[in-house]
FIBA-145406 format. One record per residue (C-alpha): residue in one letter; x, y, z. Coordinates in steps of 0.5 Angstrom, whole numbers. Layout:
N
['a' [X Y Z]]
...
***
This chain:
607
['m' [-256 69 61]]
['f' [-256 73 67]]
['n' [-250 74 70]]
['s' [-252 76 77]]
['y' [-254 78 79]]
['k' [-246 79 76]]
['p' [-250 81 70]]
['r' [-250 77 64]]
['h' [-244 71 64]]
['g' [-237 73 62]]
['r' [-237 80 65]]
['q' [-236 78 72]]
['l' [-230 83 75]]
['s' [-225 78 79]]
['d' [-227 73 75]]
['a' [-221 47 71]]
['v' [-215 46 69]]
['p' [-209 51 67]]
['t' [-210 49 60]]
['s' [-203 47 56]]
['d' [-200 53 51]]
['a' [-203 50 44]]
['l' [-210 49 47]]
['v' [-213 52 42]]
['p' [-209 50 36]]
['a' [-209 43 39]]
['l' [-217 44 39]]
['t' [-217 47 32]]
['d' [-212 43 28]]
['a' [-214 36 30]]
['t' [-220 38 26]]
['g' [-218 37 19]]
['p' [-216 41 13]]
['d' [-221 47 14]]
['a' [-220 48 22]]
['t' [-217 55 20]]
['a' [-223 57 17]]
['p' [-230 54 18]]
['d' [-233 51 14]]
['d' [-238 58 12]]
['a' [-233 63 14]]
['t' [-231 65 7]]
['g' [-232 72 5]]
['p' [-236 74 0]]
['d' [-231 73 -6]]
['g' [-230 66 -3]]
['v' [-223 68 0]]
['v' [-221 64 7]]
['p' [-216 68 12]]
['d' [-209 66 11]]
['e' [-207 60 15]]
['e' [-200 62 17]]
['t' [-203 68 20]]
['f' [-209 65 23]]
['a' [-205 60 26]]
['q' [-200 65 29]]
['s' [-206 69 32]]
['k' [-209 63 35]]
['q' [-202 61 38]]
['r' [-202 68 41]]
['s' [-209 67 43]]
['a' [-208 60 47]]
['r' [-201 63 51]]
['a' [-205 69 53]]
['s' [-210 64 55]]
['i' [-206 59 59]]
['i' [-203 66 63]]
['m' [-210 68 64]]
['s' [-212 62 66]]
['l' [-207 61 71]]
['g' [-208 67 75]]
['t' [-216 66 75]]
['l' [-215 59 78]]
['t' [-211 61 83]]
['s' [-215 68 84]]
['r' [-221 62 84]]
['l' [-218 57 89]]
['l' [-215 63 94]]
['g' [-223 65 93]]
['m' [-226 58 95]]
['v' [-221 59 101]]
['r' [-225 65 103]]
['s' [-232 64 101]]
['p' [-235 58 103]]
['m' [-229 56 107]]
['l' [-228 62 112]]
['m' [-234 65 110]]
['g' [-238 59 112]]
['a' [-235 59 119]]
['v' [-235 67 120]]
['l' [-243 67 119]]
['g' [-246 61 116]]
['l' [-248 60 109]]
['n' [-256 59 110]]
['s' [-256 64 116]]
['l' [-260 71 115]]
['a' [-253 74 117]]
['g' [-250 71 111]]
['n' [-256 74 107]]
['s' [-255 81 110]]
['f' [-247 81 108]]
['d' [-248 77 101]]
['i' [-254 82 99]]
['a' [-248 89 101]]
['n' [-242 86 98]]
['k' [-246 84 92]]
['l' [-249 91 91]]
['p' [-241 94 89]]
['t' [-241 89 83]]
['l' [-248 90 81]]
['l' [-248 97 81]]
['y' [-242 98 78]]
['m' [-244 93 71]]
['i' [-250 97 70]]
['i' [-247 104 71]]
['a' [-240 103 67]]
['g' [-238 96 66]]
['g' [-241 95 59]]
['l' [-237 102 57]]
['v' [-231 99 59]]
['n' [-232 92 57]]
['a' [-235 93 51]]
['v' [-234 100 48]]
['l' [-227 102 50]]
['v' [-222 95 49]]
['p' [-224 97 41]]
['a' [-223 104 42]]
['i' [-217 104 45]]
['v' [-215 99 40]]
['k' [-217 104 35]]
['a' [-213 110 38]]
['t' [-207 105 39]]
['r' [-207 103 32]]
['t' [-208 110 29]]
['s' [-206 116 32]]
['k' [-200 118 33]]
['d' [-197 117 41]]
['s' [-200 110 40]]
['g' [-206 112 44]]
['a' [-203 116 50]]
['a' [-207 122 50]]
['f' [-213 118 49]]
['i' [-211 114 55]]
['n' [-210 120 60]]
['k' [-216 123 58]]
['l' [-220 116 59]]
['l' [-216 116 66]]
['t' [-218 123 69]]
['l' [-225 122 66]]
['s' [-226 116 70]]
['m' [-224 117 76]]
['v' [-228 124 76]]
['t' [-235 121 74]]
['l' [-233 115 78]]
['g' [-231 118 84]]
['g' [-238 122 84]]
['i' [-242 116 83]]
['t' [-240 113 88]]
['i' [-241 118 93]]
['l' [-248 119 91]]
['l' [-249 112 91]]
['t' [-246 111 97]]
['l' [-251 116 101]]
['a' [-256 113 97]]
['a' [-255 106 100]]
['p' [-261 107 105]]
['i' [-265 107 98]]
['i' [-261 102 94]]
['v' [-262 96 100]]
['k' [-269 97 100]]
['i' [-269 95 94]]
['y' [-265 90 93]]
['a' [-268 87 100]]
['a' [-275 89 101]]
['t' [-277 83 104]]
['l' [-272 83 110]]
['d' [-275 86 116]]
['e' [-273 92 120]]
['q' [-267 89 124]]
['w' [-264 85 119]]
['y' [-265 91 113]]
['r' [-262 97 118]]
['l' [-256 92 119]]
['t' [-255 91 111]]
['v' [-256 98 110]]
['l' [-249 99 114]]
['f' [-245 93 110]]
['a' [-247 97 104]]
['l' [-245 103 107]]
['w' [-237 99 108]]
['c' [-238 96 102]]
['l' [-241 101 96]]
['p' [-234 105 95]]
['q' [-231 99 92]]
['i' [-236 101 86]]
['f' [-229 106 85]]
['f' [-224 101 85]]
['y' [-228 96 81]]
['g' [-228 101 75]]
['m' [-221 103 76]]
['y' [-219 95 76]]
['t' [-223 94 70]]
['i' [-221 101 66]]
['f' [-214 99 68]]
['g' [-214 92 66]]
['q' [-218 94 59]]
['i' [-212 98 58]]
['l' [-207 93 59]]
['n' [-211 88 55]]
['a' [-212 92 49]]
['r' [-204 92 49]]
['e' [-204 85 50]]
['n' [-202 85 56]]
['f' [-206 80 59]]
['g' [-204 77 65]]
['p' [-203 82 71]]
['y' [-212 83 70]]
['m' [-212 76 71]]
['w' [-208 75 77]]
['a' [-210 82 81]]
['p' [-216 79 84]]
['a' [-211 74 88]]
['l' [-209 79 92]]
['n' [-215 80 93]]
['n' [-217 75 96]]
['v' [-210 74 100]]
['i' [-213 80 104]]
['a' [-220 77 105]]
['i' [-218 71 107]]
['g' [-213 75 112]]
['g' [-218 79 115]]
['l' [-223 73 117]]
['a' [-217 69 118]]
['m' [-217 75 124]]
['m' [-224 74 125]]
['l' [-224 67 127]]
['w' [-218 68 131]]
['i' [-222 74 134]]
['w' [-228 72 136]]
['g' [-229 65 134]]
['p' [-234 61 129]]
['s' [-241 63 128]]
['d' [-247 60 131]]
['v' [-254 59 130]]
['a' [-255 65 136]]
['t' [-250 70 133]]
['s' [-251 69 125]]
['s' [-259 70 128]]
['d' [-257 75 132]]
['a' [-257 83 128]]
['a' [-255 86 134]]
['t' [-248 82 134]]
['w' [-246 85 128]]
['f' [-247 92 130]]
['s' [-241 92 134]]
['s' [-234 92 131]]
['r' [-234 86 128]]
['g' [-239 87 123]]
['h' [-235 94 121]]
['f' [-229 90 120]]
['l' [-232 84 116]]
['a' [-234 89 111]]
['g' [-228 94 111]]
['i' [-223 88 110]]
['h' [-228 86 103]]
['t' [-227 94 101]]
['l' [-219 94 102]]
['g' [-218 88 99]]
['i' [-222 91 92]]
['a' [-217 98 92]]
['a' [-211 93 93]]
['q' [-213 89 87]]
['a' [-214 95 83]]
['g' [-208 99 86]]
['i' [-204 93 83]]
['l' [-204 94 76]]
['l' [-202 101 77]]
['i' [-195 97 76]]
['p' [-196 93 69]]
['l' [-198 100 67]]
['r' [-192 104 68]]
['r' [-187 98 66]]
['l' [-191 99 59]]
['g' [-188 106 59]]
['i' [-195 108 61]]
['r' [-195 115 65]]
['f' [-202 118 67]]
['r' [-202 125 67]]
['p' [-209 129 68]]
['d' [-212 132 62]]
['f' [-218 135 62]]
['q' [-219 136 54]]
['w' [-224 132 53]]
['r' [-228 135 47]]
['g' [-225 132 41]]
['s' [-222 126 44]]
['g' [-226 120 41]]
['l' [-229 119 48]]
['g' [-236 122 46]]
['q' [-237 117 40]]
['a' [-235 111 45]]
['g' [-240 114 50]]
['r' [-246 114 44]]
['a' [-244 107 43]]
['s' [-244 105 50]]
['l' [-252 107 50]]
['w' [-255 101 49]]
['i' [-250 96 53]]
['i' [-252 102 59]]
['a' [-259 100 57]]
['m' [-258 92 57]]
['m' [-254 93 64]]
['v' [-260 97 67]]
['l' [-265 92 64]]
['g' [-261 86 68]]
['m' [-262 90 74]]
['f' [-269 88 74]]
['p' [-269 80 74]]
['t' [-263 81 79]]
['i' [-268 85 85]]
['a' [-272 80 83]]
['q' [-267 75 85]]
['s' [-264 78 91]]
['n' [-272 79 94]]
['v' [-274 73 94]]
['a' [-268 69 96]]
['a' [-269 74 103]]
['g' [-276 73 103]]
['a' [-275 64 103]]
['t' [-271 65 109]]
['m' [-275 70 112]]
['r' [-281 66 111]]
['a' [-278 60 113]]
['q' [-276 63 119]]
['l' [-283 66 122]]
['s' [-286 58 120]]
['g' [-280 55 125]]
['m' [-277 51 119]]
['n' [-270 48 120]]
['l' [-265 55 117]]
['d' [-260 50 114]]
['d' [-265 46 109]]
['v' [-267 54 106]]
['v' [-262 56 101]]
['g' [-262 63 102]]
['n' [-257 69 99]]
['l' [-251 67 101]]
['g' [-252 60 99]]
['y' [-254 62 93]]
['s' [-248 66 92]]
['t' [-245 60 94]]
['a' [-247 56 89]]
['y' [-246 61 83]]
['t' [-238 61 86]]
['i' [-237 53 85]]
['y' [-241 54 79]]
['s' [-238 59 75]]
['i' [-230 56 76]]
['p' [-230 53 69]]
['t' [-233 59 66]]
['s' [-229 64 69]]
['v' [-222 59 68]]
['i' [-224 57 61]]
['t' [-228 61 58]]
['v' [-226 68 60]]
['s' [-219 67 60]]
['i' [-220 64 52]]
['v' [-225 70 50]]
['t' [-221 76 53]]
['a' [-215 73 49]]
['l' [-220 73 44]]
['f' [-223 79 44]]
['t' [-217 85 42]]
['k' [-217 79 36]]
['l' [-224 81 34]]
['a' [-223 88 35]]
['q' [-217 89 32]]
['a' [-221 84 26]]
['a' [-227 89 26]]
['v' [-222 96 26]]
['n' [-220 93 20]]
['k' [-226 91 16]]
['d' [-224 83 16]]
['f' [-229 80 17]]
['v' [-227 74 15]]
['r' [-223 73 20]]
['v' [-227 74 25]]
['r' [-231 69 23]]
['a' [-226 64 23]]
['e' [-224 67 30]]
['a' [-231 66 33]]
['s' [-232 60 30]]
['y' [-227 55 33]]
['t' [-227 60 40]]
['l' [-234 57 40]]
['r' [-232 49 39]]
['v' [-226 50 43]]
['t' [-230 53 49]]
['s' [-237 48 49]]
['t' [-232 42 48]]
['l' [-229 43 55]]
['m' [-236 47 58]]
['f' [-240 40 56]]
['l' [-235 35 60]]
['s' [-235 42 66]]
['a' [-242 41 66]]
['s' [-242 33 67]]
['l' [-238 33 73]]
['l' [-240 39 77]]
['a' [-247 36 76]]
['v' [-245 30 78]]
['l' [-240 31 83]]
['a' [-244 37 86]]
['v' [-245 34 94]]
['p' [-238 32 95]]
['v' [-235 38 92]]
['t' [-239 43 97]]
['r' [-237 39 102]]
['i' [-230 39 100]]
['l' [-232 48 100]]
['s' [-235 48 106]]
['p' [-232 43 111]]
['g' [-235 47 117]]
['s' [-243 46 114]]
['s' [-248 42 116]]
['p' [-250 36 111]]
['d' [-257 39 111]]
['v' [-254 46 108]]
['i' [-249 41 103]]
['s' [-255 37 101]]
['s' [-259 45 100]]
['i' [-254 48 96]]
['s' [-251 42 92]]
['t' [-258 42 89]]
['v' [-257 49 86]]
['v' [-250 47 84]]
['a' [-253 42 80]]
['v' [-258 45 77]]
['l' [-254 51 75]]
['a' [-249 47 72]]
['v' [-254 44 66]]
['g' [-253 51 64]]
['l' [-245 53 63]]
['p' [-245 51 56]]
['g' [-251 56 54]]
['a' [-247 61 58]]
['s' [-241 60 55]]
['a' [-243 61 48]]
['i' [-247 67 50]]
['a' [-239 70 53]]
['v' [-237 69 46]]
['l' [-242 71 42]]
['d' [-244 78 46]]
['r' [-235 79 44]]
['v' [-237 79 37]]
['y' [-243 84 37]]
['f' [-239 89 42]]
['a' [-232 87 37]]
['l' [-237 91 31]]
['e' [-240 96 36]]
['d' [-246 93 34]]
['t' [-249 94 41]]
['r' [-256 96 40]]
['a' [-256 88 36]]
['a' [-254 85 44]]
['f' [-259 89 47]]
['m' [-264 86 44]]
['v' [-262 80 43]]
['g' [-262 80 51]]
['l' [-268 84 51]]
['p' [-273 78 52]]
['w' [-269 74 57]]
['q' [-269 79 62]]
['v' [-276 79 61]]
['i' [-276 72 62]]
['g' [-271 72 68]]
['i' [-276 77 71]]
['v' [-282 73 71]]
['g' [-279 66 72]]
['f' [-276 69 79]]
['a' [-282 72 81]]
['l' [-285 66 80]]
['c' [-280 63 84]]
['g' [-282 67 90]]
['f' [-289 62 91]]
['l' [-285 56 92]]
['p' [-285 53 98]]
['p' [-278 57 102]]
['q' [-274 51 101]]
['w' [-275 51 93]]
['v' [-275 58 91]]
['v' [-267 58 90]]
['f' [-267 51 86]]
['g' [-272 55 82]]
['v' [-268 60 81]]
['g' [-262 57 78]]
['t' [-268 52 74]]
['v' [-269 59 71]]
['m' [-263 61 69]]
['a' [-260 55 67]]
['t' [-266 54 62]]
['t' [-265 62 59]]
['n' [-258 61 58]]
['i' [-259 55 54]]
['l' [-264 57 49]]
['s' [-261 64 49]]
['g' [-254 61 47]]
['v' [-258 58 42]]
['v' [-262 64 39]]
['t' [-255 69 40]]
['y' [-251 64 35]]
['l' [-256 64 30]]
['l' [-257 72 30]]
['v' [-250 73 30]]
['r' [-249 67 24]]
['r' [-254 71 21]]
['r' [-250 78 22]]
['l' [-243 76 20]]
['g' [-246 72 13]]
['g' [-245 66 16]]
['l' [-241 61 23]]
['d' [-240 54 21]]
['l' [-248 52 22]]
['n' [-247 45 20]]
['r' [-241 44 23]]
['m' [-244 46 29]]
['w' [-250 42 30]]
['r' [-246 36 29]]
['t' [-241 38 35]]
['h' [-246 39 39]]
['a' [-251 35 38]]
['k' [-246 29 40]]
['l' [-243 33 45]]
['v' [-250 33 49]]
['a' [-250 26 48]]
['v' [-243 25 51]]
['a' [-245 29 56]]
['v' [-251 26 59]]
['l' [-248 18 58]]
['s' [-242 20 62]]
['a' [-246 25 67]]
['a' [-250 18 68]]
['v' [-244 13 69]]
['g' [-241 18 74]]
['y' [-248 19 79]]
['a' [-248 11 78]]
['m' [-241 11 82]]
['v' [-245 18 87]]
['w' [-250 13 88]]
['t' [-247 7 90]]
['m' [-243 11 95]]
['g' [-249 15 97]]
['t' [-251 22 97]]
['g' [-252 23 105]]
['a' [-246 19 106]]
['l' [-242 24 102]]
['a' [-245 30 105]]
['s' [-243 27 112]]
['s' [-236 26 110]]
['l' [-231 30 108]]
['w' [-225 25 107]]
['l' [-231 20 103]]
['s' [-232 27 99]]
['g' [-224 27 97]]
['v' [-225 20 95]]
['a' [-230 21 91]]
['i' [-228 27 87]]
['a' [-221 23 86]]
['v' [-224 17 84]]
['i' [-230 19 80]]
['s' [-227 25 76]]
['p' [-223 22 72]]
['v' [-228 16 69]]
['v' [-232 21 68]]
['a' [-227 25 64]]
['v' [-225 18 61]]
['v' [-232 17 59]]
['y' [-233 23 57]]
['f' [-226 22 51]]
['f' [-228 15 49]]
['l' [-235 17 47]]
['m' [-232 22 43]]
['r' [-228 18 40]]
['a' [-233 13 39]]
['l' [-238 18 36]]
['g' [-232 21 31]]
['m' [-231 27 34]]
['p' [-224 30 31]]
['e' [-224 35 38]]
['a' [-223 28 43]]
['a' [-216 28 39]]
['g' [-215 36 40]]
['l' [-216 35 48]]
['t' [-212 29 48]]
['m' [-206 33 45]]
['m' [-208 39 50]]
['l' [-207 34 56]]
['g' [-201 30 53]]
['k' [-198 37 53]]
['i' [-200 39 60]]
['a' [-198 33 62]]
['r' [-191 34 59]]
['k' [-190 41 62]]
['f' [-192 38 70]]
['r' [-187 33 69]]
['g' [-181 38 66]]
['r' [-180 36 59]]
***
């Protein structure tokens, strides 16, 4: 549940396969006549939501999810070209230079989420929806006040945090020695202005989401990645790829080489925010500064966000622990004369996390982003029957896909890491892939948290969201700190293990608490479905791993073409076994998945 180290899952700022027009209906309609209303999704008077209206809602959510999935998939594919492919060549994945830049470049995301991310993601969507539905101007005045306040506060906060870069870096990277600390501060001075642009990107995007225009928000990060790819390619042309000497020499990066590296990443985030002005204008939203904030409703939104801000601040501490133990592992390895290729540090962890998060960002976030507006609308209308129904079917949809994704990613961790890091040594591939595999185990839990959090936020019950997350954040802090005592080569693997474990446990506990909050959430079906999915995922992964073992993990870590063959051959085998076992266990969701894949195939054939 720890989003990073990107604060909780499902809230990435730029956040497997494209989904079809009937992704959600296919998976739910195939589950029988009660698919539109979960077993306990009735109201206190026994009334179920209107089935025709709910079906129409699912169709709209499905279409929105497709657009977002395609945008996110495009962005993720471009992101993979940027990092780890090009970043591995420019910096080296398991290197001191890579650690330094990774820490600095993650700070804007982390600090933005702590300061304002909870307010924007959890509180302002319901507020914008409410203003749109209840005001005479369809929320235009509220939006102008919101944008004015956001620009003023984010601008001031960004300036203060940039000036505080030496202090912030010391907090997140206390284990670095002096030369690498100073280099990280230099990178941070370039990167911290991204906070302002992250904020505006998120606010622009949530205004679009509240108007049910979901696509631009998910497509905009592709522009960021294109700019970064162009800049990194230019660096390789000018300075060439990094080697052991350059990636271990801080002085090399104090030159224009380091300034250029950090500068292009901030330019990309600025473009990502700016491009959203185009769809906003097309919707008729014309920004006019408005400083009349009293009585606008922004104060109520701010008060509702206090618990979210508290949750984000608490989430900072496990992030600090993770960042420091990862940086410390590399420093300890260097001092003891170990081969740094065997030791995953900050950039290596970020690479593993990026690979691991593909299913969550492409599938879960796309579906959940569309869902959240529906939940917020239902909550505004006090339609809690609809809230239960929407939450129930979304949990089943995402879980079915996430267990398959977890099986594939755990089995194919080595070849996938090899393909995405073609310039890295076999030792680097082996070390990072172990982290990918252990992180994959927690995918279903992360997906469940992303869905269930949105239920609390739609109900504007942010205090409950904070209290549910509190014990897991504390466990994460302790767990990550203890990982610092492991041998250097096992530190980040330990971090991944703690993260996967807390995701699973937190997902289960959060579901039970949300069920109690809503007065029911399809308990019997959920337990049956997930118990069967665990068995199906384990058995299909065992078949896939037997094939990987036959090919040889060492050979896969060394060979680019063999890794490509492994992915092409093993992926469909694991998927077919997964579907077959679902059918053998009498899981109705299998028919929905088959229907979905058939519609995808017909789309690509142009039918």
